[in-house]
Backbone atoms as SQL, in Angstrom:
CREATE TABLE atoms (id INTEGER PRIMARY KEY, chain TEXT, resi INTEGER, resn TEXT, atom TEXT, x REAL, y REAL, z REAL);
INSERT INTO atoms VALUES
  (1, 'A', 1, 'MET', 'N', 7.733, -31.333, 16.959),
  (2, 'A', 1, 'MET', 'CA', 6.486, -31.094, 16.707),
  (3, 'A', 1, 'MET', 'C', 6.467, -29.439, 16.656),
  (4, 'A', 2, 'CYS', 'N', 5.745, -28.471, 15.744),
  (5, 'A', 2, 'CYS', 'CA', 5.663, -27.310, 15.839),
  (6, 'A', 2, 'CYS', 'C', 4.571, -26.847, 16.755),
  (7, 'A', 3, 'TYR', 'N', 4.570, -26.224, 17.396),
  (8, 'A', 3, 'TYR', 'CA', 3.359, -25.386, 18.536),
  (9, 'A', 3, 'TYR', 'C', 3.441, -24.225, 18.291),
  (10, 'A', 4, 'HIS', 'N', 2.229, -23.666, 18.265),
  (11, 'A', 4, 'HIS', 'CA', 1.925, -21.912, 18.044),
  (12, 'A', 4, 'HIS', 'C', 2.080, -21.108, 19.158),
  (13, 'A', 5, 'ALA', 'N', 3.206, -21.563, 20.282),
  (14, 'A', 5, 'ALA', 'CA', 3.078, -20.673, 21.468),
  (15, 'A', 5, 'ALA', 'C', 3.821, -19.485, 21.068),
  (16, 'A', 6, 'GLY', 'N', 4.327, -19.107, 19.873),
  (17, 'A', 6, 'GLY', 'CA', 5.172, -17.895, 19.643),
  (18, 'A', 6, 'GLY', 'C', 5.919, -18.176, 18.699),
  (19, 'A', 7, 'MET', 'N', 5.990, -17.660, 17.358),
  (20, 'A', 7, 'MET', 'CA', 7.151, -17.762, 16.875),
  (21, 'A', 7, 'MET', 'C', 8.456, -16.815, 16.777),
  (22, 'A', 8, 'LYS', 'N', 9.417, -17.001, 16.230),
  (23, 'A', 8, 'LYS', 'CA', 10.654, -16.238, 16.410),
  (24, 'A', 8, 'LYS', 'C', 10.565, -15.311, 15.291),
  (25, 'A', 9, 'GLU', 'N', 9.625, -15.293, 14.149),
  (26, 'A', 9, 'GLU', 'CA', 9.835, -14.482, 13.191),
  (27, 'A', 9, 'GLU', 'C', 8.285, -14.039, 12.961),
  (28, 'A', 10, 'ASN', 'N', 8.060, -12.882, 12.455),
  (29, 'A', 10, 'ASN', 'CA', 6.938, -12.426, 11.955),
  (30, 'A', 10, 'ASN', 'C', 6.549, -12.948, 10.511),
  (31, 'A', 11, 'LEU', 'N', 5.307, -13.573, 10.101),
  (32, 'A', 11, 'LEU', 'CA', 5.054, -13.882, 8.929),
  (33, 'A', 11, 'LEU', 'C', 4.412, -12.748, 8.305),
  (34, 'A', 12, 'LYS', 'N', 4.877, -12.701, 6.640),
  (35, 'A', 12, 'LYS', 'CA', 4.024, -11.419, 6.138),
  (36, 'A', 12, 'LYS', 'C', 3.451, -12.345, 4.767),
  (37, 'A', 13, 'LEU', 'N', 2.588, -11.707, 3.953),
  (38, 'A', 13, 'LEU', 'CA', 2.275, -12.152, 3.012),
  (39, 'A', 13, 'LEU', 'C', 2.806, -11.405, 1.775),
  (40, 'A', 14, 'LYS', 'N', 3.225, -11.966, 0.562),
  (41, 'A', 14, 'LYS', 'CA', 3.812, -11.257, -0.202),
  (42, 'A', 14, 'LYS', 'C', 3.266, -11.947, -1.767),
  (43, 'A', 15, 'LEU', 'N', 1.970, -11.124, -2.165),
  (44, 'A', 15, 'LEU', 'CA', 1.182, -11.623, -3.387),
  (45, 'A', 15, 'LEU', 'C', 1.432, -10.654, -4.421),
  (46, 'A', 16, 'THR', 'N', 1.947, -11.370, -5.680),
  (47, 'A', 16, 'THR', 'CA', 1.736, -10.870, -7.071),
  (48, 'A', 16, 'THR', 'C', 0.974, -11.444, -7.595),
  (49, 'A', 17, 'VAL', 'N', 0.617, -10.330, -8.811),
  (50, 'A', 17, 'VAL', 'CA', -0.753, -10.644, -9.906),
  (51, 'A', 17, 'VAL', 'C', 0.262, -10.692, -11.156),
  (52, 'A', 18, 'ARG', 'N', 0.326, -11.823, -11.916),
  (53, 'A', 18, 'ARG', 'CA', 0.991, -11.699, -13.421),
  (54, 'A', 18, 'ARG', 'C', -0.123, -12.183, -14.189),
  (55, 'A', 19, 'LEU', 'N', -0.191, -11.682, -15.177),
  (56, 'A', 19, 'LEU', 'CA', -1.298, -11.954, -16.423),
  (57, 'A', 19, 'LEU', 'C', -0.230, -12.732, -17.515),
  (58, 'A', 20, 'TYR', 'N', -0.744, -14.019, -17.881),
  (59, 'A', 20, 'TYR', 'CA', -0.371, -14.649, -19.137),
  (60, 'A', 20, 'TYR', 'C', -1.274, -14.662, -20.323),
  (61, 'A', 21, 'SER', 'N', -0.706, -14.670, -21.484),
  (62, 'A', 21, 'SER', 'CA', -1.035, -15.133, -22.985),
  (63, 'A', 21, 'SER', 'C', -1.882, -16.584, -22.737),
  (64, 'A', 22, 'ASP', 'N', -2.387, -16.816, -23.699),
  (65, 'A', 22, 'ASP', 'CA', -3.078, -18.158, -23.994),
  (66, 'A', 22, 'ASP', 'C', -1.902, -19.110, -24.195),
  (67, 'A', 23, 'ASP', 'N', -0.898, -18.511, -24.566),
  (68, 'A', 23, 'ASP', 'CA', 0.351, -19.646, -24.965),
  (69, 'A', 23, 'ASP', 'C', 1.029, -19.654, -23.780),
  (70, 'A', 24, 'ASP', 'N', 0.347, -19.476, -22.518),
  (71, 'A', 24, 'ASP', 'CA', 1.595, -18.914, -21.320),
  (72, 'A', 24, 'ASP', 'C', 2.954, -18.238, -21.317),
  (73, 'A', 25, 'GLU', 'N', 2.554, -17.170, -22.215),
  (74, 'A', 25, 'GLU', 'CA', 3.816, -16.323, -22.043),
  (75, 'A', 25, 'GLU', 'C', 3.133, -14.873, -21.103),
  (76, 'A', 26, 'ARG', 'N', 4.189, -14.830, -20.231),
  (77, 'A', 26, 'ARG', 'CA', 3.833, -13.597, -19.424),
  (78, 'A', 26, 'ARG', 'C', 3.785, -12.397, -19.941),
  (79, 'A', 27, 'CYS', 'N', 2.673, -11.716, -19.846),
  (80, 'A', 27, 'CYS', 'CA', 2.580, -10.574, -20.855),
  (81, 'A', 27, 'CYS', 'C', 2.397, -9.099, -19.864),
  (82, 'A', 28, 'PHE', 'N', 1.924, -9.252, -18.408),
  (83, 'A', 28, 'PHE', 'CA', 1.995, -8.441, -17.806),
  (84, 'A', 28, 'PHE', 'C', 1.873, -8.551, -16.260),
  (85, 'A', 29, 'GLY', 'N', 2.783, -7.825, -15.532),
  (86, 'A', 29, 'GLY', 'CA', 2.705, -8.028, -14.136),
  (87, 'A', 29, 'GLY', 'C', 3.527, -6.840, -13.568),
  (88, 'A', 30, 'PRO', 'N', 4.208, -6.847, -12.163),
  (89, 'A', 30, 'PRO', 'CA', 4.484, -5.882, -11.251),
  (90, 'A', 30, 'PRO', 'C', 5.421, -5.207, -11.839),
  (91, 'A', 31, 'GLY', 'N', 6.431, -6.102, -12.579),
  (92, 'A', 31, 'GLY', 'CA', 7.524, -5.182, -13.442),
  (93, 'A', 31, 'GLY', 'C', 7.360, -4.354, -14.240),
  (94, 'A', 32, 'ILE', 'N', 6.301, -4.734, -15.422),
  (95, 'A', 32, 'ILE', 'CA', 6.098, -3.558, -16.339),
  (96, 'A', 32, 'ILE', 'C', 5.016, -2.661, -15.886),
  (97, 'A', 33, 'ALA', 'N', 4.040, -2.965, -14.773),
  (98, 'A', 33, 'ALA', 'CA', 3.413, -1.877, -14.280),
  (99, 'A', 33, 'ALA', 'C', 4.482, -0.817, -13.561),
  (100, 'A', 34, 'THR', 'N', 5.321, -1.447, -12.795),
  (101, 'A', 34, 'THR', 'CA', 6.037, -0.163, -12.175),
  (102, 'A', 34, 'THR', 'C', 6.713, 0.764, -13.401),
  (103, 'A', 35, 'LEU', 'N', 7.344, -0.252, -14.048),
  (104, 'A', 35, 'LEU', 'CA', 7.811, 0.410, -15.542),
  (105, 'A', 35, 'LEU', 'C', 7.123, 1.383, -15.955),
  (106, 'A', 36, 'LEU', 'N', 5.918, 1.197, -16.340),
  (107, 'A', 36, 'LEU', 'CA', 4.791, 2.211, -16.724),
  (108, 'A', 36, 'LEU', 'C', 4.636, 3.412, -16.105),
  (109, 'A', 37, 'HIS', 'N', 4.570, 2.857, -14.886),
  (110, 'A', 37, 'HIS', 'CA', 4.262, 4.118, -13.876),
  (111, 'A', 37, 'HIS', 'C', 5.804, 5.248, -13.741),
  (112, 'A', 38, 'ARG', 'N', 6.748, 4.575, -13.509),
  (113, 'A', 38, 'ARG', 'CA', 8.061, 5.141, -13.780),
  (114, 'A', 38, 'ARG', 'C', 8.131, 6.019, -15.382),
  (115, 'A', 39, 'VAL', 'N', 7.594, 5.746, -16.458),
  (116, 'A', 39, 'VAL', 'CA', 7.708, 6.045, -17.698),
  (117, 'A', 39, 'VAL', 'C', 6.601, 7.762, -17.171),
  (118, 'A', 40, 'ASP', 'N', 5.557, 7.209, -16.861),
  (119, 'A', 40, 'ASP', 'CA', 4.494, 8.294, -16.649),
  (120, 'A', 40, 'ASP', 'C', 5.054, 9.423, -15.702),
  (121, 'A', 41, 'GLU', 'N', 5.959, 8.810, -14.635),
  (122, 'A', 41, 'GLU', 'CA', 7.094, 9.858, -13.637),
  (123, 'A', 41, 'GLU', 'C', 7.789, 10.447, -14.395),
  (124, 'A', 42, 'HIS', 'N', 8.843, 9.881, -15.249),
  (125, 'A', 42, 'HIS', 'CA', 10.356, 10.321, -15.806),
  (126, 'A', 42, 'HIS', 'C', 9.891, 10.766, -17.342),
  (127, 'A', 43, 'ARG', 'N', 8.743, 10.575, -17.662),
  (128, 'A', 43, 'ARG', 'CA', 8.387, 10.988, -19.102),
  (129, 'A', 43, 'ARG', 'C', 9.527, 10.221, -20.211),
  (130, 'A', 44, 'SER', 'N', 10.206, 9.150, -19.722),
  (131, 'A', 44, 'SER', 'CA', 11.198, 8.754, -20.674),
  (132, 'A', 44, 'SER', 'C', 11.306, 6.991, -20.288),
  (133, 'A', 45, 'LEU', 'N', 11.526, 6.221, -21.314),
  (134, 'A', 45, 'LEU', 'CA', 11.404, 4.932, -21.338),
  (135, 'A', 45, 'LEU', 'C', 12.703, 4.885, -20.531),
  (136, 'A', 46, 'ARG', 'N', 13.895, 5.350, -21.250),
  (137, 'A', 46, 'ARG', 'CA', 15.354, 4.944, -20.626),
  (138, 'A', 46, 'ARG', 'C', 15.437, 5.412, -19.338),
  (139, 'A', 47, 'ALA', 'N', 15.049, 6.529, -18.748),
  (140, 'A', 47, 'ALA', 'CA', 14.946, 7.118, -17.383),
  (141, 'A', 47, 'ALA', 'C', 14.368, 6.266, -16.389),
  (142, 'A', 48, 'ALA', 'N', 13.122, 5.816, -17.204),
  (143, 'A', 48, 'ALA', 'CA', 12.398, 4.600, -16.439),
  (144, 'A', 48, 'ALA', 'C', 12.741, 3.449, -16.110),
  (145, 'A', 49, 'ALA', 'N', 13.657, 2.747, -17.078),
  (146, 'A', 49, 'ALA', 'CA', 14.120, 1.558, -16.881),
  (147, 'A', 49, 'ALA', 'C', 15.621, 1.674, -16.077),
  (148, 'A', 50, 'ALA', 'N', 15.994, 2.967, -15.962),
  (149, 'A', 50, 'ALA', 'CA', 17.612, 3.246, -15.489),
  (150, 'A', 50, 'ALA', 'C', 17.093, 3.231, -14.314),
  (151, 'A', 51, 'SER', 'N', 16.105, 3.649, -13.812),
  (152, 'A', 51, 'SER', 'CA', 15.582, 3.917, -12.322),
  (153, 'A', 51, 'SER', 'C', 15.178, 2.503, -11.599),
  (154, 'A', 52, 'MET', 'N', 15.450, 1.526, -12.506),
  (155, 'A', 52, 'MET', 'CA', 14.872, 0.252, -11.877),
  (156, 'A', 52, 'MET', 'C', 16.060, -0.910, -12.092),
  (157, 'A', 53, 'GLY', 'N', 17.209, 0.028, -12.508),
  (158, 'A', 53, 'GLY', 'CA', 18.253, -1.015, -12.633),
  (159, 'A', 53, 'GLY', 'C', 18.105, -1.774, -13.889),
  (160, 'A', 54, 'MET', 'N', 17.266, -1.431, -14.890),
  (161, 'A', 54, 'MET', 'CA', 16.614, -2.632, -16.085),
  (162, 'A', 54, 'MET', 'C', 17.395, -1.841, -17.255),
  (163, 'A', 55, 'ALA', 'N', 18.052, -3.131, -18.213),
  (164, 'A', 55, 'ALA', 'CA', 18.429, -2.403, -19.329),
  (165, 'A', 55, 'ALA', 'C', 17.420, -2.015, -20.355),
  (166, 'A', 56, 'TYR', 'N', 18.017, -1.075, -21.106),
  (167, 'A', 56, 'TYR', 'CA', 16.894, -0.402, -21.737),
  (168, 'A', 56, 'TYR', 'C', 16.374, -1.387, -22.961),
  (169, 'A', 57, 'SER', 'N', 16.857, -2.124, -23.311),
  (170, 'A', 57, 'SER', 'CA', 16.565, -3.080, -24.206),
  (171, 'A', 57, 'SER', 'C', 15.738, -3.873, -23.852),
  (172, 'A', 58, 'LYS', 'N', 15.678, -4.259, -22.622),
  (173, 'A', 58, 'LYS', 'CA', 14.995, -5.342, -21.873),
  (174, 'A', 58, 'LYS', 'C', 13.429, -4.683, -21.375),
  (175, 'A', 59, 'ALA', 'N', 13.751, -3.316, -21.035),
  (176, 'A', 59, 'ALA', 'CA', 12.174, -2.527, -21.099),
  (177, 'A', 59, 'ALA', 'C', 11.615, -2.503, -22.434),
  (178, 'A', 60, 'TRP', 'N', 12.231, -2.219, -23.372),
  (179, 'A', 60, 'TRP', 'CA', 11.523, -2.211, -24.625),
  (180, 'A', 60, 'TRP', 'C', 11.018, -3.807, -25.139),
  (181, 'A', 61, 'ARG', 'N', 11.451, -4.589, -24.559),
  (182, 'A', 61, 'ARG', 'CA', 10.818, -6.171, -25.174),
  (183, 'A', 61, 'ARG', 'C', 9.916, -6.426, -23.832),
  (184, 'A', 62, 'ILE', 'N', 9.724, -5.816, -23.304),
  (185, 'A', 62, 'ILE', 'CA', 8.606, -6.101, -22.247),
  (186, 'A', 62, 'ILE', 'C', 7.446, -5.127, -22.665),
  (187, 'A', 63, 'VAL', 'N', 7.836, -4.280, -22.783),
  (188, 'A', 63, 'VAL', 'CA', 6.920, -3.262, -23.657),
  (189, 'A', 63, 'VAL', 'C', 6.177, -4.003, -24.824),
  (190, 'A', 64, 'ARG', 'N', 7.221, -4.221, -25.893),
  (191, 'A', 64, 'ARG', 'CA', 6.451, -4.572, -26.935),
  (192, 'A', 64, 'ARG', 'C', 5.618, -6.240, -26.809),
  (193, 'A', 65, 'THR', 'N', 6.216, -7.238, -25.993),
  (194, 'A', 65, 'THR', 'CA', 5.568, -8.170, -25.557),
  (195, 'A', 65, 'THR', 'C', 4.021, -7.900, -24.871),
  (196, 'A', 66, 'ALA', 'N', 3.577, -6.823, -23.956),
  (197, 'A', 66, 'ALA', 'CA', 2.482, -6.407, -23.600),
  (198, 'A', 66, 'ALA', 'C', 1.731, -5.804, -25.138),
  (199, 'A', 67, 'GLU', 'N', 2.372, -4.969, -25.693),
  (200, 'A', 67, 'GLU', 'CA', 1.703, -4.572, -26.876),
  (201, 'A', 67, 'GLU', 'C', 1.235, -5.634, -27.890),
  (202, 'A', 68, 'SER', 'N', 1.825, -6.540, -27.823),
  (203, 'A', 68, 'SER', 'CA', 1.701, -7.943, -28.863),
  (204, 'A', 68, 'SER', 'C', 0.170, -8.597, -28.088),
  (205, 'A', 69, 'VAL', 'N', 0.359, -8.627, -27.018),
  (206, 'A', 69, 'VAL', 'CA', -0.808, -9.420, -26.574),
  (207, 'A', 69, 'VAL', 'C', -2.244, -8.806, -26.465),
  (208, 'A', 70, 'PHE', 'N', -1.807, -7.227, -25.905),
  (209, 'A', 70, 'PHE', 'CA', -3.312, -6.542, -25.845),
  (210, 'A', 70, 'PHE', 'C', -3.594, -6.043, -26.908),
  (211, 'A', 71, 'GLY', 'N', -2.569, -5.878, -28.110),
  (212, 'A', 71, 'GLY', 'CA', -2.975, -5.334, -29.338),
  (213, 'A', 71, 'GLY', 'C', -3.592, -4.206, -29.738),
  (214, 'A', 72, 'CYS', 'N', -2.321, -3.284, -28.538),
  (215, 'A', 72, 'CYS', 'CA', -2.322, -1.781, -28.633),
  (216, 'A', 72, 'CYS', 'C', -0.944, -1.212, -28.301),
  (217, 'A', 73, 'LYS', 'N', -0.642, -0.132, -28.472),
  (218, 'A', 73, 'LYS', 'CA', 0.551, 0.591, -28.168),
  (219, 'A', 73, 'LYS', 'C', 0.402, 0.840, -26.653),
  (220, 'A', 74, 'MET', 'N', 1.391, 0.662, -26.103),
  (221, 'A', 74, 'MET', 'CA', 1.623, 1.164, -24.463),
  (222, 'A', 74, 'MET', 'C', 2.125, 2.659, -24.715),
  (223, 'A', 75, 'LEU', 'N', 3.140, 3.086, -25.441),
  (224, 'A', 75, 'LEU', 'CA', 3.586, 4.081, -25.227),
  (225, 'A', 75, 'LEU', 'C', 3.875, 4.692, -26.406),
  (226, 'A', 76, 'ALA', 'N', 3.316, 6.519, -26.207),
  (227, 'A', 76, 'ALA', 'CA', 3.637, 7.303, -27.450),
  (228, 'A', 76, 'ALA', 'C', 4.974, 8.191, -27.218),
  (229, 'A', 77, 'THR', 'N', 5.752, 7.768, -28.275),
  (230, 'A', 77, 'THR', 'CA', 7.251, 8.165, -28.347),
  (231, 'A', 77, 'THR', 'C', 7.350, 9.471, -29.142),
  (232, 'A', 78, 'SER', 'N', 8.465, 10.271, -28.704),
  (233, 'A', 78, 'SER', 'CA', 9.099, 11.015, -29.524),
  (234, 'A', 78, 'SER', 'C', 10.578, 11.015, -29.728),
  (235, 'A', 79, 'THR', 'N', 11.102, 11.445, -31.082),
  (236, 'A', 79, 'THR', 'CA', 12.412, 10.981, -31.031),
  (237, 'A', 79, 'THR', 'C', 13.088, 12.534, -30.252),
  (238, 'A', 80, 'GLY', 'N', 14.395, 12.238, -30.419),
  (239, 'A', 80, 'GLY', 'CA', 15.177, 13.322, -30.193),
  (240, 'A', 80, 'GLY', 'C', 15.391, 14.476, -30.890),
  (241, 'A', 81, 'GLY', 'N', 16.170, 15.629, -30.402),
  (242, 'A', 81, 'GLY', 'CA', 16.166, 16.675, -31.057),
  (243, 'A', 81, 'GLY', 'C', 16.299, 17.882, -30.140),
  (244, 'A', 82, 'LYS', 'N', 16.083, 19.134, -30.371),
  (245, 'A', 82, 'LYS', 'CA', 16.288, 20.277, -29.675),
  (246, 'A', 82, 'LYS', 'C', 15.856, 20.240, -28.274),
  (247, 'A', 83, 'ASN', 'N', 14.754, 19.324, -28.159),
  (248, 'A', 83, 'ASN', 'CA', 14.126, 19.293, -26.607),
  (249, 'A', 83, 'ASN', 'C', 14.575, 17.819, -26.131),
  (250, 'A', 84, 'GLY', 'N', 14.832, 16.949, -26.812),
  (251, 'A', 84, 'GLY', 'CA', 15.515, 15.563, -26.300),
  (252, 'A', 84, 'GLY', 'C', 13.986, 14.581, -26.592),
  (253, 'A', 85, 'GLY', 'N', 14.347, 13.375, -26.445),
  (254, 'A', 85, 'GLY', 'CA', 12.889, 12.824, -26.980),
  (255, 'A', 85, 'GLY', 'C', 12.441, 12.370, -25.805),
  (256, 'A', 86, 'GLY', 'N', 11.100, 11.526, -25.969),
  (257, 'A', 86, 'GLY', 'CA', 10.650, 11.025, -24.210),
  (258, 'A', 86, 'GLY', 'C', 9.605, 10.213, -25.106),
  (259, 'A', 87, 'ALA', 'N', 8.693, 10.023, -23.908),
  (260, 'A', 87, 'ALA', 'CA', 7.448, 8.755, -23.805),
  (261, 'A', 87, 'ALA', 'C', 6.646, 9.070, -22.868),
  (262, 'A', 88, 'SER', 'N', 5.697, 8.554, -23.320),
  (263, 'A', 88, 'SER', 'CA', 4.304, 8.834, -22.412),
  (264, 'A', 88, 'SER', 'C', 3.485, 7.688, -22.770),
  (265, 'A', 89, 'LEU', 'N', 2.636, 7.579, -21.890),
  (266, 'A', 89, 'LEU', 'CA', 1.626, 6.285, -21.652),
  (267, 'A', 89, 'LEU', 'C', 0.424, 6.528, -22.950),
  (268, 'A', 90, 'THR', 'N', 0.098, 5.505, -23.541),
  (269, 'A', 90, 'THR', 'CA', -1.422, 5.867, -24.094),
  (270, 'A', 90, 'THR', 'C', -2.502, 5.594, -23.465),
  (271, 'A', 91, 'PRO', 'N', -3.419, 6.481, -23.977),
  (272, 'A', 91, 'PRO', 'CA', -4.839, 5.966, -22.838),
  (273, 'A', 91, 'PRO', 'C', -5.202, 4.474, -22.703),
  (274, 'A', 92, 'GLU', 'N', -4.945, 3.719, -23.741),
  (275, 'A', 92, 'GLU', 'CA', -4.839, 2.389, -23.771),
  (276, 'A', 92, 'GLU', 'C', -3.955, 1.678, -22.727),
  (277, 'A', 93, 'ALA', 'N', -2.676, 2.253, -22.100),
  (278, 'A', 93, 'ALA', 'CA', -1.896, 1.992, -21.129),
  (279, 'A', 93, 'ALA', 'C', -2.176, 2.402, -20.089),
  (280, 'A', 94, 'VAL', 'N', -2.515, 3.478, -19.859),
  (281, 'A', 94, 'VAL', 'CA', -3.168, 4.168, -18.680),
  (282, 'A', 94, 'VAL', 'C', -4.557, 3.440, -18.245),
  (283, 'A', 95, 'SER', 'N', -5.568, 2.845, -18.966),
  (284, 'A', 95, 'SER', 'CA', -6.349, 2.158, -18.760),
  (285, 'A', 95, 'SER', 'C', -6.339, 0.938, -18.114),
  (286, 'A', 96, 'LEU', 'N', -5.299, 0.227, -18.977),
  (287, 'A', 96, 'LEU', 'CA', -4.687, -1.233, -18.283),
  (288, 'A', 96, 'LEU', 'C', -3.988, -1.270, -17.041),
  (289, 'A', 97, 'LEU', 'N', -3.386, 0.054, -16.785),
  (290, 'A', 97, 'LEU', 'CA', -2.573, 0.060, -15.907),
  (291, 'A', 97, 'LEU', 'C', -3.844, 0.497, -14.429),
  (292, 'A', 98, 'ALA', 'N', -4.189, 1.246, -14.718),
  (293, 'A', 98, 'ALA', 'CA', -5.392, 1.439, -13.672),
  (294, 'A', 98, 'ALA', 'C', -6.150, 0.193, -13.305),
  (295, 'A', 99, 'ALA', 'N', -6.594, -0.639, -14.338),
  (296, 'A', 99, 'ALA', 'CA', -7.141, -1.792, -14.281),
  (297, 'A', 99, 'ALA', 'C', -6.267, -2.950, -13.398),
  (298, 'A', 100, 'TYR', 'N', -5.280, -2.798, -13.557),
  (299, 'A', 100, 'TYR', 'CA', -4.151, -3.965, -12.934),
  (300, 'A', 100, 'TYR', 'C', -3.997, -3.088, -11.256),
  (301, 'A', 101, 'ASP', 'N', -3.569, -2.089, -11.468),
  (302, 'A', 101, 'ASP', 'CA', -3.614, -1.734, -9.981),
  (303, 'A', 101, 'ASP', 'C', -4.701, -1.898, -9.301),
  (304, 'A', 102, 'GLY', 'N', -6.045, -1.390, -9.768),
  (305, 'A', 102, 'GLY', 'CA', -7.176, -1.918, -8.800),
  (306, 'A', 102, 'GLY', 'C', -7.472, -2.967, -8.639),
  (307, 'A', 103, 'TYR', 'N', -7.446, -4.057, -9.575),
  (308, 'A', 103, 'TYR', 'CA', -7.395, -5.509, -9.118),
  (309, 'A', 103, 'TYR', 'C', -6.493, -6.044, -7.960),
  (310, 'A', 104, 'CYS', 'N', -4.946, -5.734, -8.405),
  (311, 'A', 104, 'CYS', 'CA', -4.360, -5.999, -7.230),
  (312, 'A', 104, 'CYS', 'C', -4.425, -5.215, -5.816),
  (313, 'A', 105, 'ALA', 'N', -5.000, -4.649, -5.379),
  (314, 'A', 105, 'ALA', 'CA', -5.705, -3.872, -4.571),
  (315, 'A', 105, 'ALA', 'C', -6.810, -4.526, -4.087),
  (316, 'A', 106, 'GLU', 'N', -7.588, -4.875, -4.832),
  (317, 'A', 106, 'GLU', 'CA', -8.680, -6.113, -4.295),
  (318, 'A', 106, 'GLU', 'C', -8.271, -7.160, -3.971),
  (319, 'A', 107, 'VAL', 'N', -7.529, -7.429, -4.893),
  (320, 'A', 107, 'VAL', 'CA', -6.956, -8.867, -4.411),
  (321, 'A', 107, 'VAL', 'C', -6.144, -8.733, -3.136),
  (322, 'A', 108, 'GLY', 'N', -5.234, -7.774, -3.013),
  (323, 'A', 108, 'GLY', 'CA', -4.341, -7.951, -1.651),
  (324, 'A', 108, 'GLY', 'C', -5.140, -7.593, -0.396),
  (325, 'A', 109, 'GLY', 'N', -6.309, -6.690, -0.615),
  (326, 'A', 109, 'GLY', 'CA', -6.992, -6.519, 0.443),
  (327, 'A', 109, 'GLY', 'C', -7.796, -8.260, 0.871),
  (328, 'A', 110, 'PHE', 'N', -8.268, -8.662, -0.256),
  (329, 'A', 110, 'PHE', 'CA', -9.011, -9.999, 0.183),
  (330, 'A', 110, 'PHE', 'C', -7.846, -10.962, 0.681),
  (331, 'A', 111, 'ALA', 'N', -6.858, -11.125, 0.259),
  (332, 'A', 111, 'ALA', 'CA', -5.522, -12.298, 0.505),
  (333, 'A', 111, 'ALA', 'C', -5.238, -11.653, 2.134),
  (334, 'A', 112, 'ALA', 'N', -5.239, -10.428, 2.318),
  (335, 'A', 112, 'ALA', 'CA', -4.720, -9.999, 3.876),
  (336, 'A', 112, 'ALA', 'C', -5.863, -10.626, 4.852),
  (337, 'A', 113, 'GLN', 'N', -6.719, -10.431, 4.723),
  (338, 'A', 113, 'GLN', 'CA', -7.822, -10.745, 5.328),
  (339, 'A', 113, 'GLN', 'C', -7.712, -12.289, 5.504),
  (340, 'A', 114, 'ARG', 'N', -7.647, -13.103, 4.697),
  (341, 'A', 114, 'ARG', 'CA', -7.940, -14.424, 4.644),
  (342, 'A', 114, 'ARG', 'C', -6.242, -14.993, 5.246),
  (343, 'A', 115, 'PHE', 'N', -5.374, -14.309, 4.919),
  (344, 'A', 115, 'PHE', 'CA', -3.905, -14.433, 5.532),
  (345, 'A', 115, 'PHE', 'C', -4.098, -14.287, 7.084),
  (346, 'A', 116, 'SER', 'N', -4.662, -13.395, 7.701),
  (347, 'A', 116, 'SER', 'CA', -4.833, -13.259, 9.095),
  (348, 'A', 116, 'SER', 'C', -5.442, -14.104, 9.394),
  (349, 'A', 117, 'ALA', 'N', -6.612, -14.384, 9.217),
  (350, 'A', 117, 'ALA', 'CA', -7.612, -15.839, 9.302),
  (351, 'A', 117, 'ALA', 'C', -6.621, -16.964, 9.745),
  (352, 'A', 118, 'ALA', 'N', -5.955, -17.186, 8.399),
  (353, 'A', 118, 'ALA', 'CA', -5.285, -18.533, 8.369),
  (354, 'A', 118, 'ALA', 'C', -4.236, -18.706, 9.279),
  (355, 'A', 119, 'PHE', 'N', -3.455, -17.643, 9.503),
  (356, 'A', 119, 'PHE', 'CA', -2.040, -17.447, 10.112),
  (357, 'A', 119, 'PHE', 'C', -1.812, -16.752, 11.368),
  (358, 'A', 120, 'GLY', 'N', -2.836, -16.181, 11.946),
  (359, 'A', 120, 'GLY', 'CA', -3.009, -15.459, 12.884),
  (360, 'A', 120, 'GLY', 'C', -2.459, -16.031, 14.045),
  (361, 'A', 121, 'ALA', 'N', -2.920, -17.432, 14.294),
  (362, 'A', 121, 'ALA', 'CA', -2.431, -17.938, 15.448),
  (363, 'A', 121, 'ALA', 'C', -1.002, -18.312, 15.691),
  (364, 'A', 122, 'PHE', 'N', -0.385, -18.207, 14.394),
  (365, 'A', 122, 'PHE', 'CA', 1.201, -18.237, 14.459),
  (366, 'A', 122, 'PHE', 'C', 2.132, -17.182, 14.407),
  (367, 'A', 123, 'GLU', 'N', 1.311, -16.101, 14.864),
  (368, 'A', 123, 'GLU', 'CA', 2.096, -14.353, 14.632),
  (369, 'A', 123, 'GLU', 'C', 2.857, -14.644, 15.539),
  (370, 'A', 124, 'LYS', 'N', 3.902, -13.845, 15.692),
  (371, 'A', 124, 'LYS', 'CA', 5.254, -13.643, 16.863),
  (372, 'A', 124, 'LYS', 'C', 4.595, -13.124, 17.797),
  (373, 'A', 125, 'GLN', 'N', 4.856, -13.695, 19.341),
  (374, 'A', 125, 'GLN', 'CA', 4.403, -13.209, 20.400),
  (375, 'A', 125, 'GLN', 'C', 5.373, -12.137, 20.906),
  (376, 'A', 126, 'SER', 'N', 4.805, -11.122, 21.764),
  (377, 'A', 126, 'SER', 'CA', 5.637, -10.025, 22.026),
  (378, 'A', 126, 'SER', 'C', 5.974, -10.108, 23.472);
């Protein structure tokens, strides 16, 4: 039987928020959120994908899935040339990303409080 006299390891909460379409297709979550943040940082989908160790083709696939579900473009792209190509977030993507990040922060704060209340007695004793 397990007694909570003190655990050997600390517990931690890892919560992720994933959005699904009506047909149960995953359309937005931590992966694309990170990808969009990195596009904003690097000004390039290829560089953003590379910074995550993600194939460029997979990056386009998850962007297109989100675009299809939300009915709007996520990226404004420019083709190569003298100054090279690039990508930036559309206003819709900026708005969606802000809503997702805000929601995750709010849910995460609530979940952390509930986690502490539910599992605090099982924390590692120093």
